[in-house]
C-alpha positions as CSV (number, residue, x, y, z in Angstrom):
1,M,88.6,111.5,122.5
2,N,90.8,112.8,119.7
3,R,91.9,110.5,116.7
4,I,95.7,110.4,115.1
5,I,95.6,108.8,111.8
6,I,99.3,107.9,110.8
7,I,99.3,107.7,106.8
8,G,102.4,105.6,105.4
9,N,103.4,104.6,101.7
10,G,100.6,101.6,101.8
11,F,98.0,104.5,101.6
12,D,99.7,105.7,98.4
13,L,99.8,102.1,97.0
14,A,96.4,101.1,98.4
15,H,94.9,103.9,95.8
16,G,96.8,102.8,92.9
17,L,99.9,105.2,92.9
18,K,103.0,104.2,91.8
19,T,105.1,105.4,94.8
20,S,107.1,102.0,96.2
21,Y,110.5,102.1,96.2
22,E,110.6,99.6,93.2
23,D,108.5,101.8,91.3
24,F,111.1,104.9,91.7
25,L,114.0,102.6,91.2
26,N,112.7,101.5,87.9
27,W,112.0,105.0,86.6
28,L,115.5,106.4,87.7
29,K,117.4,103.6,86.1
30,S,115.2,104.1,82.9
31,K,114.8,108.0,82.9
32,K,117.9,109.0,84.9
33,V,120.8,107.0,85.3
34,G,120.4,104.9,82.0
35,N,120.4,108.4,79.9
36,S,123.1,110.4,82.1
37,D,126.8,110.5,82.4
38,E,126.2,112.3,85.7
39,Y,125.6,108.9,87.5
40,I,127.6,106.7,85.5
41,E,131.5,107.2,85.5
42,H,131.9,104.8,82.4
43,I,130.8,101.6,81.0
44,Y,133.6,98.7,81.1
45,S,133.3,96.6,77.8
46,P,135.6,93.5,77.8
47,V,136.8,94.5,74.4
48,W,138.7,97.5,72.6
49,D,136.1,99.5,70.9
50,A,138.2,100.8,68.1
51,Y,135.8,103.4,66.9
52,L,135.3,105.0,70.4
53,G,139.3,104.3,70.9
54,T,138.5,102.7,74.5
55,N,137.0,100.1,76.3
56,T,135.4,102.3,79.0
57,P,133.4,104.6,77.3
58,K,130.6,107.0,78.9
59,V,127.1,106.0,79.0
60,S,126.2,108.7,76.1
61,A,128.8,107.4,73.5
62,F,128.0,103.8,74.4
63,L,124.3,104.3,73.7
64,T,125.2,106.1,70.5
65,R,127.7,103.3,69.3
66,R,125.5,100.5,70.1
67,R,122.1,102.1,68.9
68,I,120.4,101.4,72.6
69,E,117.8,103.4,73.9
70,P,118.3,104.8,77.4
71,A,115.5,103.1,78.8
72,N,116.8,99.8,77.7
73,L,120.3,100.1,79.0
74,Y,120.0,98.0,82.2
75,E,118.2,95.0,80.2
76,F,121.3,95.2,77.8
77,I,123.5,95.0,80.8
78,S,121.6,92.3,82.3
79,N,121.8,90.3,79.3
80,N,125.5,90.9,78.8
81,K,126.9,90.2,82.0
82,E,130.7,91.2,80.7
83,Y,129.6,94.4,80.8
84,K,129.9,96.5,83.7
85,L,128.3,99.9,84.9
86,M,131.2,102.2,86.8
87,Y,128.9,104.2,89.0
88,K,129.7,107.9,90.1
89,N,127.3,107.7,92.9
90,K,128.5,104.9,94.9
91,F,125.6,104.8,97.6
92,L,122.8,104.6,94.3
93,E,125.2,101.3,92.9
94,H,124.8,100.0,96.0
95,L,120.9,100.3,96.1
96,I,120.7,99.0,92.7
97,N,122.8,96.0,93.3
98,A,121.1,94.8,96.7
99,Q,118.8,92.2,96.1
100,N,117.1,92.4,99.7
101,L,115.6,96.0,99.7
102,K,111.9,96.1,99.1
103,N,110.6,99.3,100.9
104,W,111.4,102.8,101.5
105,A,112.4,101.5,105.2
106,D,114.9,99.2,103.9
107,V,116.7,102.0,101.9
108,E,116.9,104.0,105.2
109,E,118.1,101.4,107.2
110,E,120.7,101.0,104.5
111,Y,121.6,104.4,104.6
112,F,121.9,104.1,108.6
113,C,124.5,100.9,107.9
114,E,126.4,103.0,105.7
115,L,126.7,105.6,108.3
116,K,127.6,103.5,110.9
117,I,130.4,102.3,108.8
118,R,131.8,105.9,108.2
119,F,131.4,106.4,112.1
120,H,133.8,103.3,112.9
121,N,136.0,104.3,110.2
122,Y,136.1,108.0,111.6
123,K,137.1,106.9,114.8
124,K,140.1,105.4,113.5
125,D,141.2,108.0,111.2
126,K,139.4,111.1,111.8
127,S,138.5,111.6,108.2
128,I,135.0,112.5,107.3
129,D,135.5,112.3,103.6
130,S,133.7,109.3,102.9
131,L,130.7,110.7,105.0
132,I,130.7,113.6,103.0
133,R,130.7,111.4,99.6
134,L,128.1,109.3,101.0
135,N,125.6,112.3,102.0
136,R,126.3,113.9,98.9
137,D,125.4,110.6,97.1
138,F,122.2,110.3,99.4
139,A,121.3,114.0,98.5
140,Q,121.3,113.2,94.9
141,I,119.0,110.4,95.5
142,K,116.7,112.4,97.3
143,K,116.6,115.2,94.9
144,Y,115.2,112.8,92.0
145,L,113.0,111.0,94.6
146,E,111.2,114.4,94.9
147,E,110.8,114.9,91.1
148,Y,109.6,111.7,90.9
149,L,107.0,111.9,93.4
150,C,105.7,115.4,92.0
151,G,104.8,113.3,88.9
152,Q,102.7,110.9,91.2
153,N,101.3,113.6,93.3
154,E,99.3,115.1,90.2
155,K,97.1,111.8,89.6
156,D,93.6,111.4,90.5
157,I,92.3,108.9,92.8
158,T,89.2,107.5,93.8
159,V,88.2,107.9,97.6
160,K,87.7,104.6,99.7
161,E,84.1,105.2,101.4
162,N,85.2,102.6,104.1
163,L,88.0,104.6,105.1
164,R,86.5,107.9,105.0
165,A,83.5,106.4,107.3
166,S,86.1,105.1,109.8
167,I,87.5,108.6,110.3
168,T,84.5,109.8,112.2
169,K,83.4,106.4,114.0
170,P,82.5,107.2,117.6
171,F,84.5,105.5,120.2
172,D,83.2,102.3,121.9
173,L,84.4,99.4,124.3
174,S,86.3,97.8,121.5
175,D,88.5,100.9,121.1
176,N,89.7,100.3,125.1
177,V,87.8,103.3,125.9
178,P,86.0,102.9,129.6
179,E,82.9,103.8,128.1
180,P,81.6,105.0,124.5
181,A,82.9,108.4,123.5
182,E,82.4,111.1,120.8
183,L,85.1,111.8,118.6
184,D,86.4,115.2,119.1
185,K,89.5,116.3,116.9
186,V,91.3,114.3,114.1
187,L,94.9,114.7,112.9
188,F,96.0,113.3,109.9
189,L,99.9,112.6,110.5
190,N,101.3,111.9,106.9
191,F,104.7,110.7,106.5
192,N,104.5,110.5,103.0
193,Y,105.4,113.7,101.0
194,T,102.7,113.1,98.9
195,S,99.5,114.8,99.7
196,Y,96.6,112.5,99.1
197,E,95.2,112.8,102.7
198,H,93.3,116.0,101.5
199,H,90.7,113.8,99.9
200,Y,90.0,112.6,103.4
201,A,90.4,115.8,105.8
202,R,87.2,117.3,106.9
203,Y,86.9,120.8,107.8
204,R,88.0,120.3,111.3
205,A,90.7,118.1,110.7
206,Q,94.3,119.2,111.3
207,I,97.4,118.0,108.9
208,I,100.7,117.6,109.6
209,H,103.3,116.5,107.0
210,I,106.0,115.4,109.4
211,H,108.6,114.5,106.6
212,G,107.9,117.4,104.8
213,E,106.0,118.3,101.5
214,L,107.1,118.2,98.0
215,K,108.4,121.6,96.4
216,N,107.8,123.1,99.7
217,G,110.4,125.4,100.8
218,E,108.8,126.0,104.1
219,N,108.5,122.2,104.9
220,P,111.3,120.6,103.0
221,I,111.1,116.8,102.8
222,I,112.9,114.7,105.7
223,F,114.6,111.5,104.2
224,G,116.9,109.3,106.3
225,Y,116.9,107.4,109.4
226,G,114.7,107.5,112.6
227,D,115.9,105.9,115.3
228,D,118.0,108.0,117.2
229,D,117.9,106.0,120.5
230,E,119.9,103.1,118.5
231,E,123.1,102.5,120.4
232,T,125.9,103.7,117.4
233,C,123.7,106.8,117.3
234,E,124.1,107.6,121.0
235,R,127.8,107.1,120.4
236,I,127.7,109.3,117.7
237,K,126.0,111.9,119.4
238,K,129.1,112.4,121.7
239,I,131.4,113.2,118.9
240,N,129.7,116.1,117.9
241,R,130.2,116.3,114.3
242,K,127.1,117.9,112.1
243,E,127.7,115.6,108.9
244,F,126.8,112.4,111.1
245,F,123.4,114.0,111.7
246,A,122.4,115.4,108.1
247,N,119.9,112.5,107.4
248,I,118.7,111.5,110.8
249,K,115.2,112.7,111.1
250,S,114.7,113.7,114.5
251,F,117.2,116.1,114.0
252,N,115.8,118.1,111.1
253,Y,112.3,118.1,113.0
254,S,113.7,121.1,114.7
255,N,113.5,123.0,111.4
256,V,109.9,123.8,111.4
257,N,106.8,123.5,113.7
258,N,105.5,120.0,112.5
259,Y,106.8,118.2,115.5
260,K,105.8,121.1,118.2
261,N,102.4,121.1,116.8
262,L,102.1,117.0,116.7
263,M,103.3,117.2,120.6
264,T,100.7,119.8,121.4
265,F,97.8,117.7,119.8
266,V,99.2,114.5,121.7
267,K,99.2,116.5,125.1
268,A,95.8,118.1,124.8
269,A,93.4,114.8,125.3
270,P,93.3,111.2,125.1
271,Y,93.8,109.9,121.7
272,Q,93.4,106.8,119.3
273,I,95.8,105.9,116.4
274,Y,94.8,104.6,113.2
275,I,97.6,103.1,110.9
276,W,96.7,103.7,107.5
277,G,99.6,102.2,105.2
278,H,102.8,102.8,107.6
279,S,105.1,99.6,108.1
280,C,106.0,101.0,111.5
281,G,109.6,99.8,111.1
282,N,112.6,101.1,112.8
283,S,113.3,103.9,110.3
284,D,110.7,106.0,112.1
285,S,111.2,104.6,115.7
286,T,111.6,107.5,118.0
287,L,108.6,109.5,116.9
288,L,106.5,106.3,116.8
289,K,107.8,105.1,120.2
290,Q,106.6,108.3,121.6
291,L,103.3,108.5,120.5
292,F,102.6,105.1,121.2
293,E,103.7,105.0,124.7
294,D,102.6,108.2,125.5
295,K,99.9,108.3,128.6
296,N,97.1,109.9,126.3
297,C,97.3,106.8,123.6
298,V,94.4,104.7,124.6
299,S,94.5,102.5,121.8
300,I,96.3,101.3,118.5
301,R,94.2,100.3,115.1
302,P,96.0,99.0,112.5
303,F,94.4,98.8,109.0
304,Y,96.0,95.6,107.3
305,H,96.8,94.9,103.5
306,V,95.7,91.5,102.3
307,W,97.3,90.2,99.1
308,E,95.9,88.2,96.3
309,N,96.7,84.9,97.8
310,G,94.4,85.5,100.9
311,N,97.4,86.6,103.5
312,D,97.6,89.8,105.1
313,N,100.3,91.7,107.4
314,H,98.3,92.3,110.4
315,S,100.7,90.1,112.4
316,D,103.7,92.1,110.9
317,L,102.1,95.3,112.0
318,A,101.4,94.1,115.2
319,M,105.2,92.7,115.5
320,N,106.7,95.9,114.0
321,I,104.4,97.9,116.5
322,S,105.5,95.8,119.6
323,G,109.1,96.8,118.8
324,H,108.3,100.6,120.0
325,F,107.0,99.6,123.3
326,S,109.4,99.3,126.4
327,D,106.8,97.4,128.3
328,N,105.0,94.4,126.3
329,A,102.1,94.5,128.7
330,V,101.6,98.0,127.4
331,F,101.5,96.9,124.1
332,R,98.9,94.4,124.5
333,S,96.6,96.8,126.2
334,K,96.9,99.4,123.8
335,I,97.1,96.9,120.3
336,I,93.4,96.4,118.7
337,N,92.8,92.7,118.1
338,K,92.8,91.6,114.3
339,E,88.9,90.8,114.3
340,L,88.3,94.2,115.3
341,C,90.4,95.8,113.1
342,E,89.6,96.7,109.1
343,E,91.6,96.0,105.7
344,L,93.1,98.9,104.1
345,K,91.1,98.7,100.6
């Protein structure tokens, strides 16, 4: 029997890394947007500034005039509602103003929502100008995401011995196997761009960064939406405009051998799946569905997170995992019950 360990952002967070969407957005606002005319066209002021000769000054001029540190620009704006930031990057403006985005999957879902709007508009006027602007804005955010995560990827972590011990755990009846079995091969399937799985990989382990690696031109990062079976995505395929697929994950998998190597492992022998910190949301649906429903997948063991109030996310994980199955009975036969699962700690 083999084992596939799926690694998501929760794995990095469990090791104390600041890799959440909120962490990145706070960094972006304080280190980039708040100190740059690149993102913001101007700041709208309710009164005319005689010194600057305008009520729509550039960010750099406004900061100097008001003697505000760049990192404090957003605090100033939030405390003075009459001032408005007029963004060049409209998708970034949308993300910053949105109150319902909590994680990376939400951001990728939001991009797809915007993509669907462009698709419906394209059907009316055959123009892709707004789509090109969306992809340009998204590419700019992806560029700074890579820069931010490079800083996080240089930090030291403490290896969690319970996770390390679980990697080579033999299979017993609780793993949904007909009889006890020894572990043969391990594959770390990392959906993150960081590379902390190396602290856990033994000499026999295979590692695949399915969404790319930081600053690696041979395995560039893939950031976008991953459910190409969604109804609108199916309709987009029929118009055959490559601009619509620039940030659809499955269409970028063919640029490197990661997907092919993964499928070779999947088809080689029966395997169990561990979930280490991946939400299993729709943003990666196409690939997860393929892994979960394959006949060689015998069971799925989610490692769940427990919050300070004692609540955990096992039910949320199970619900998300079930969404990648066409047959609920097959899902129930493969998912490991909570009492047999471990905490990701």
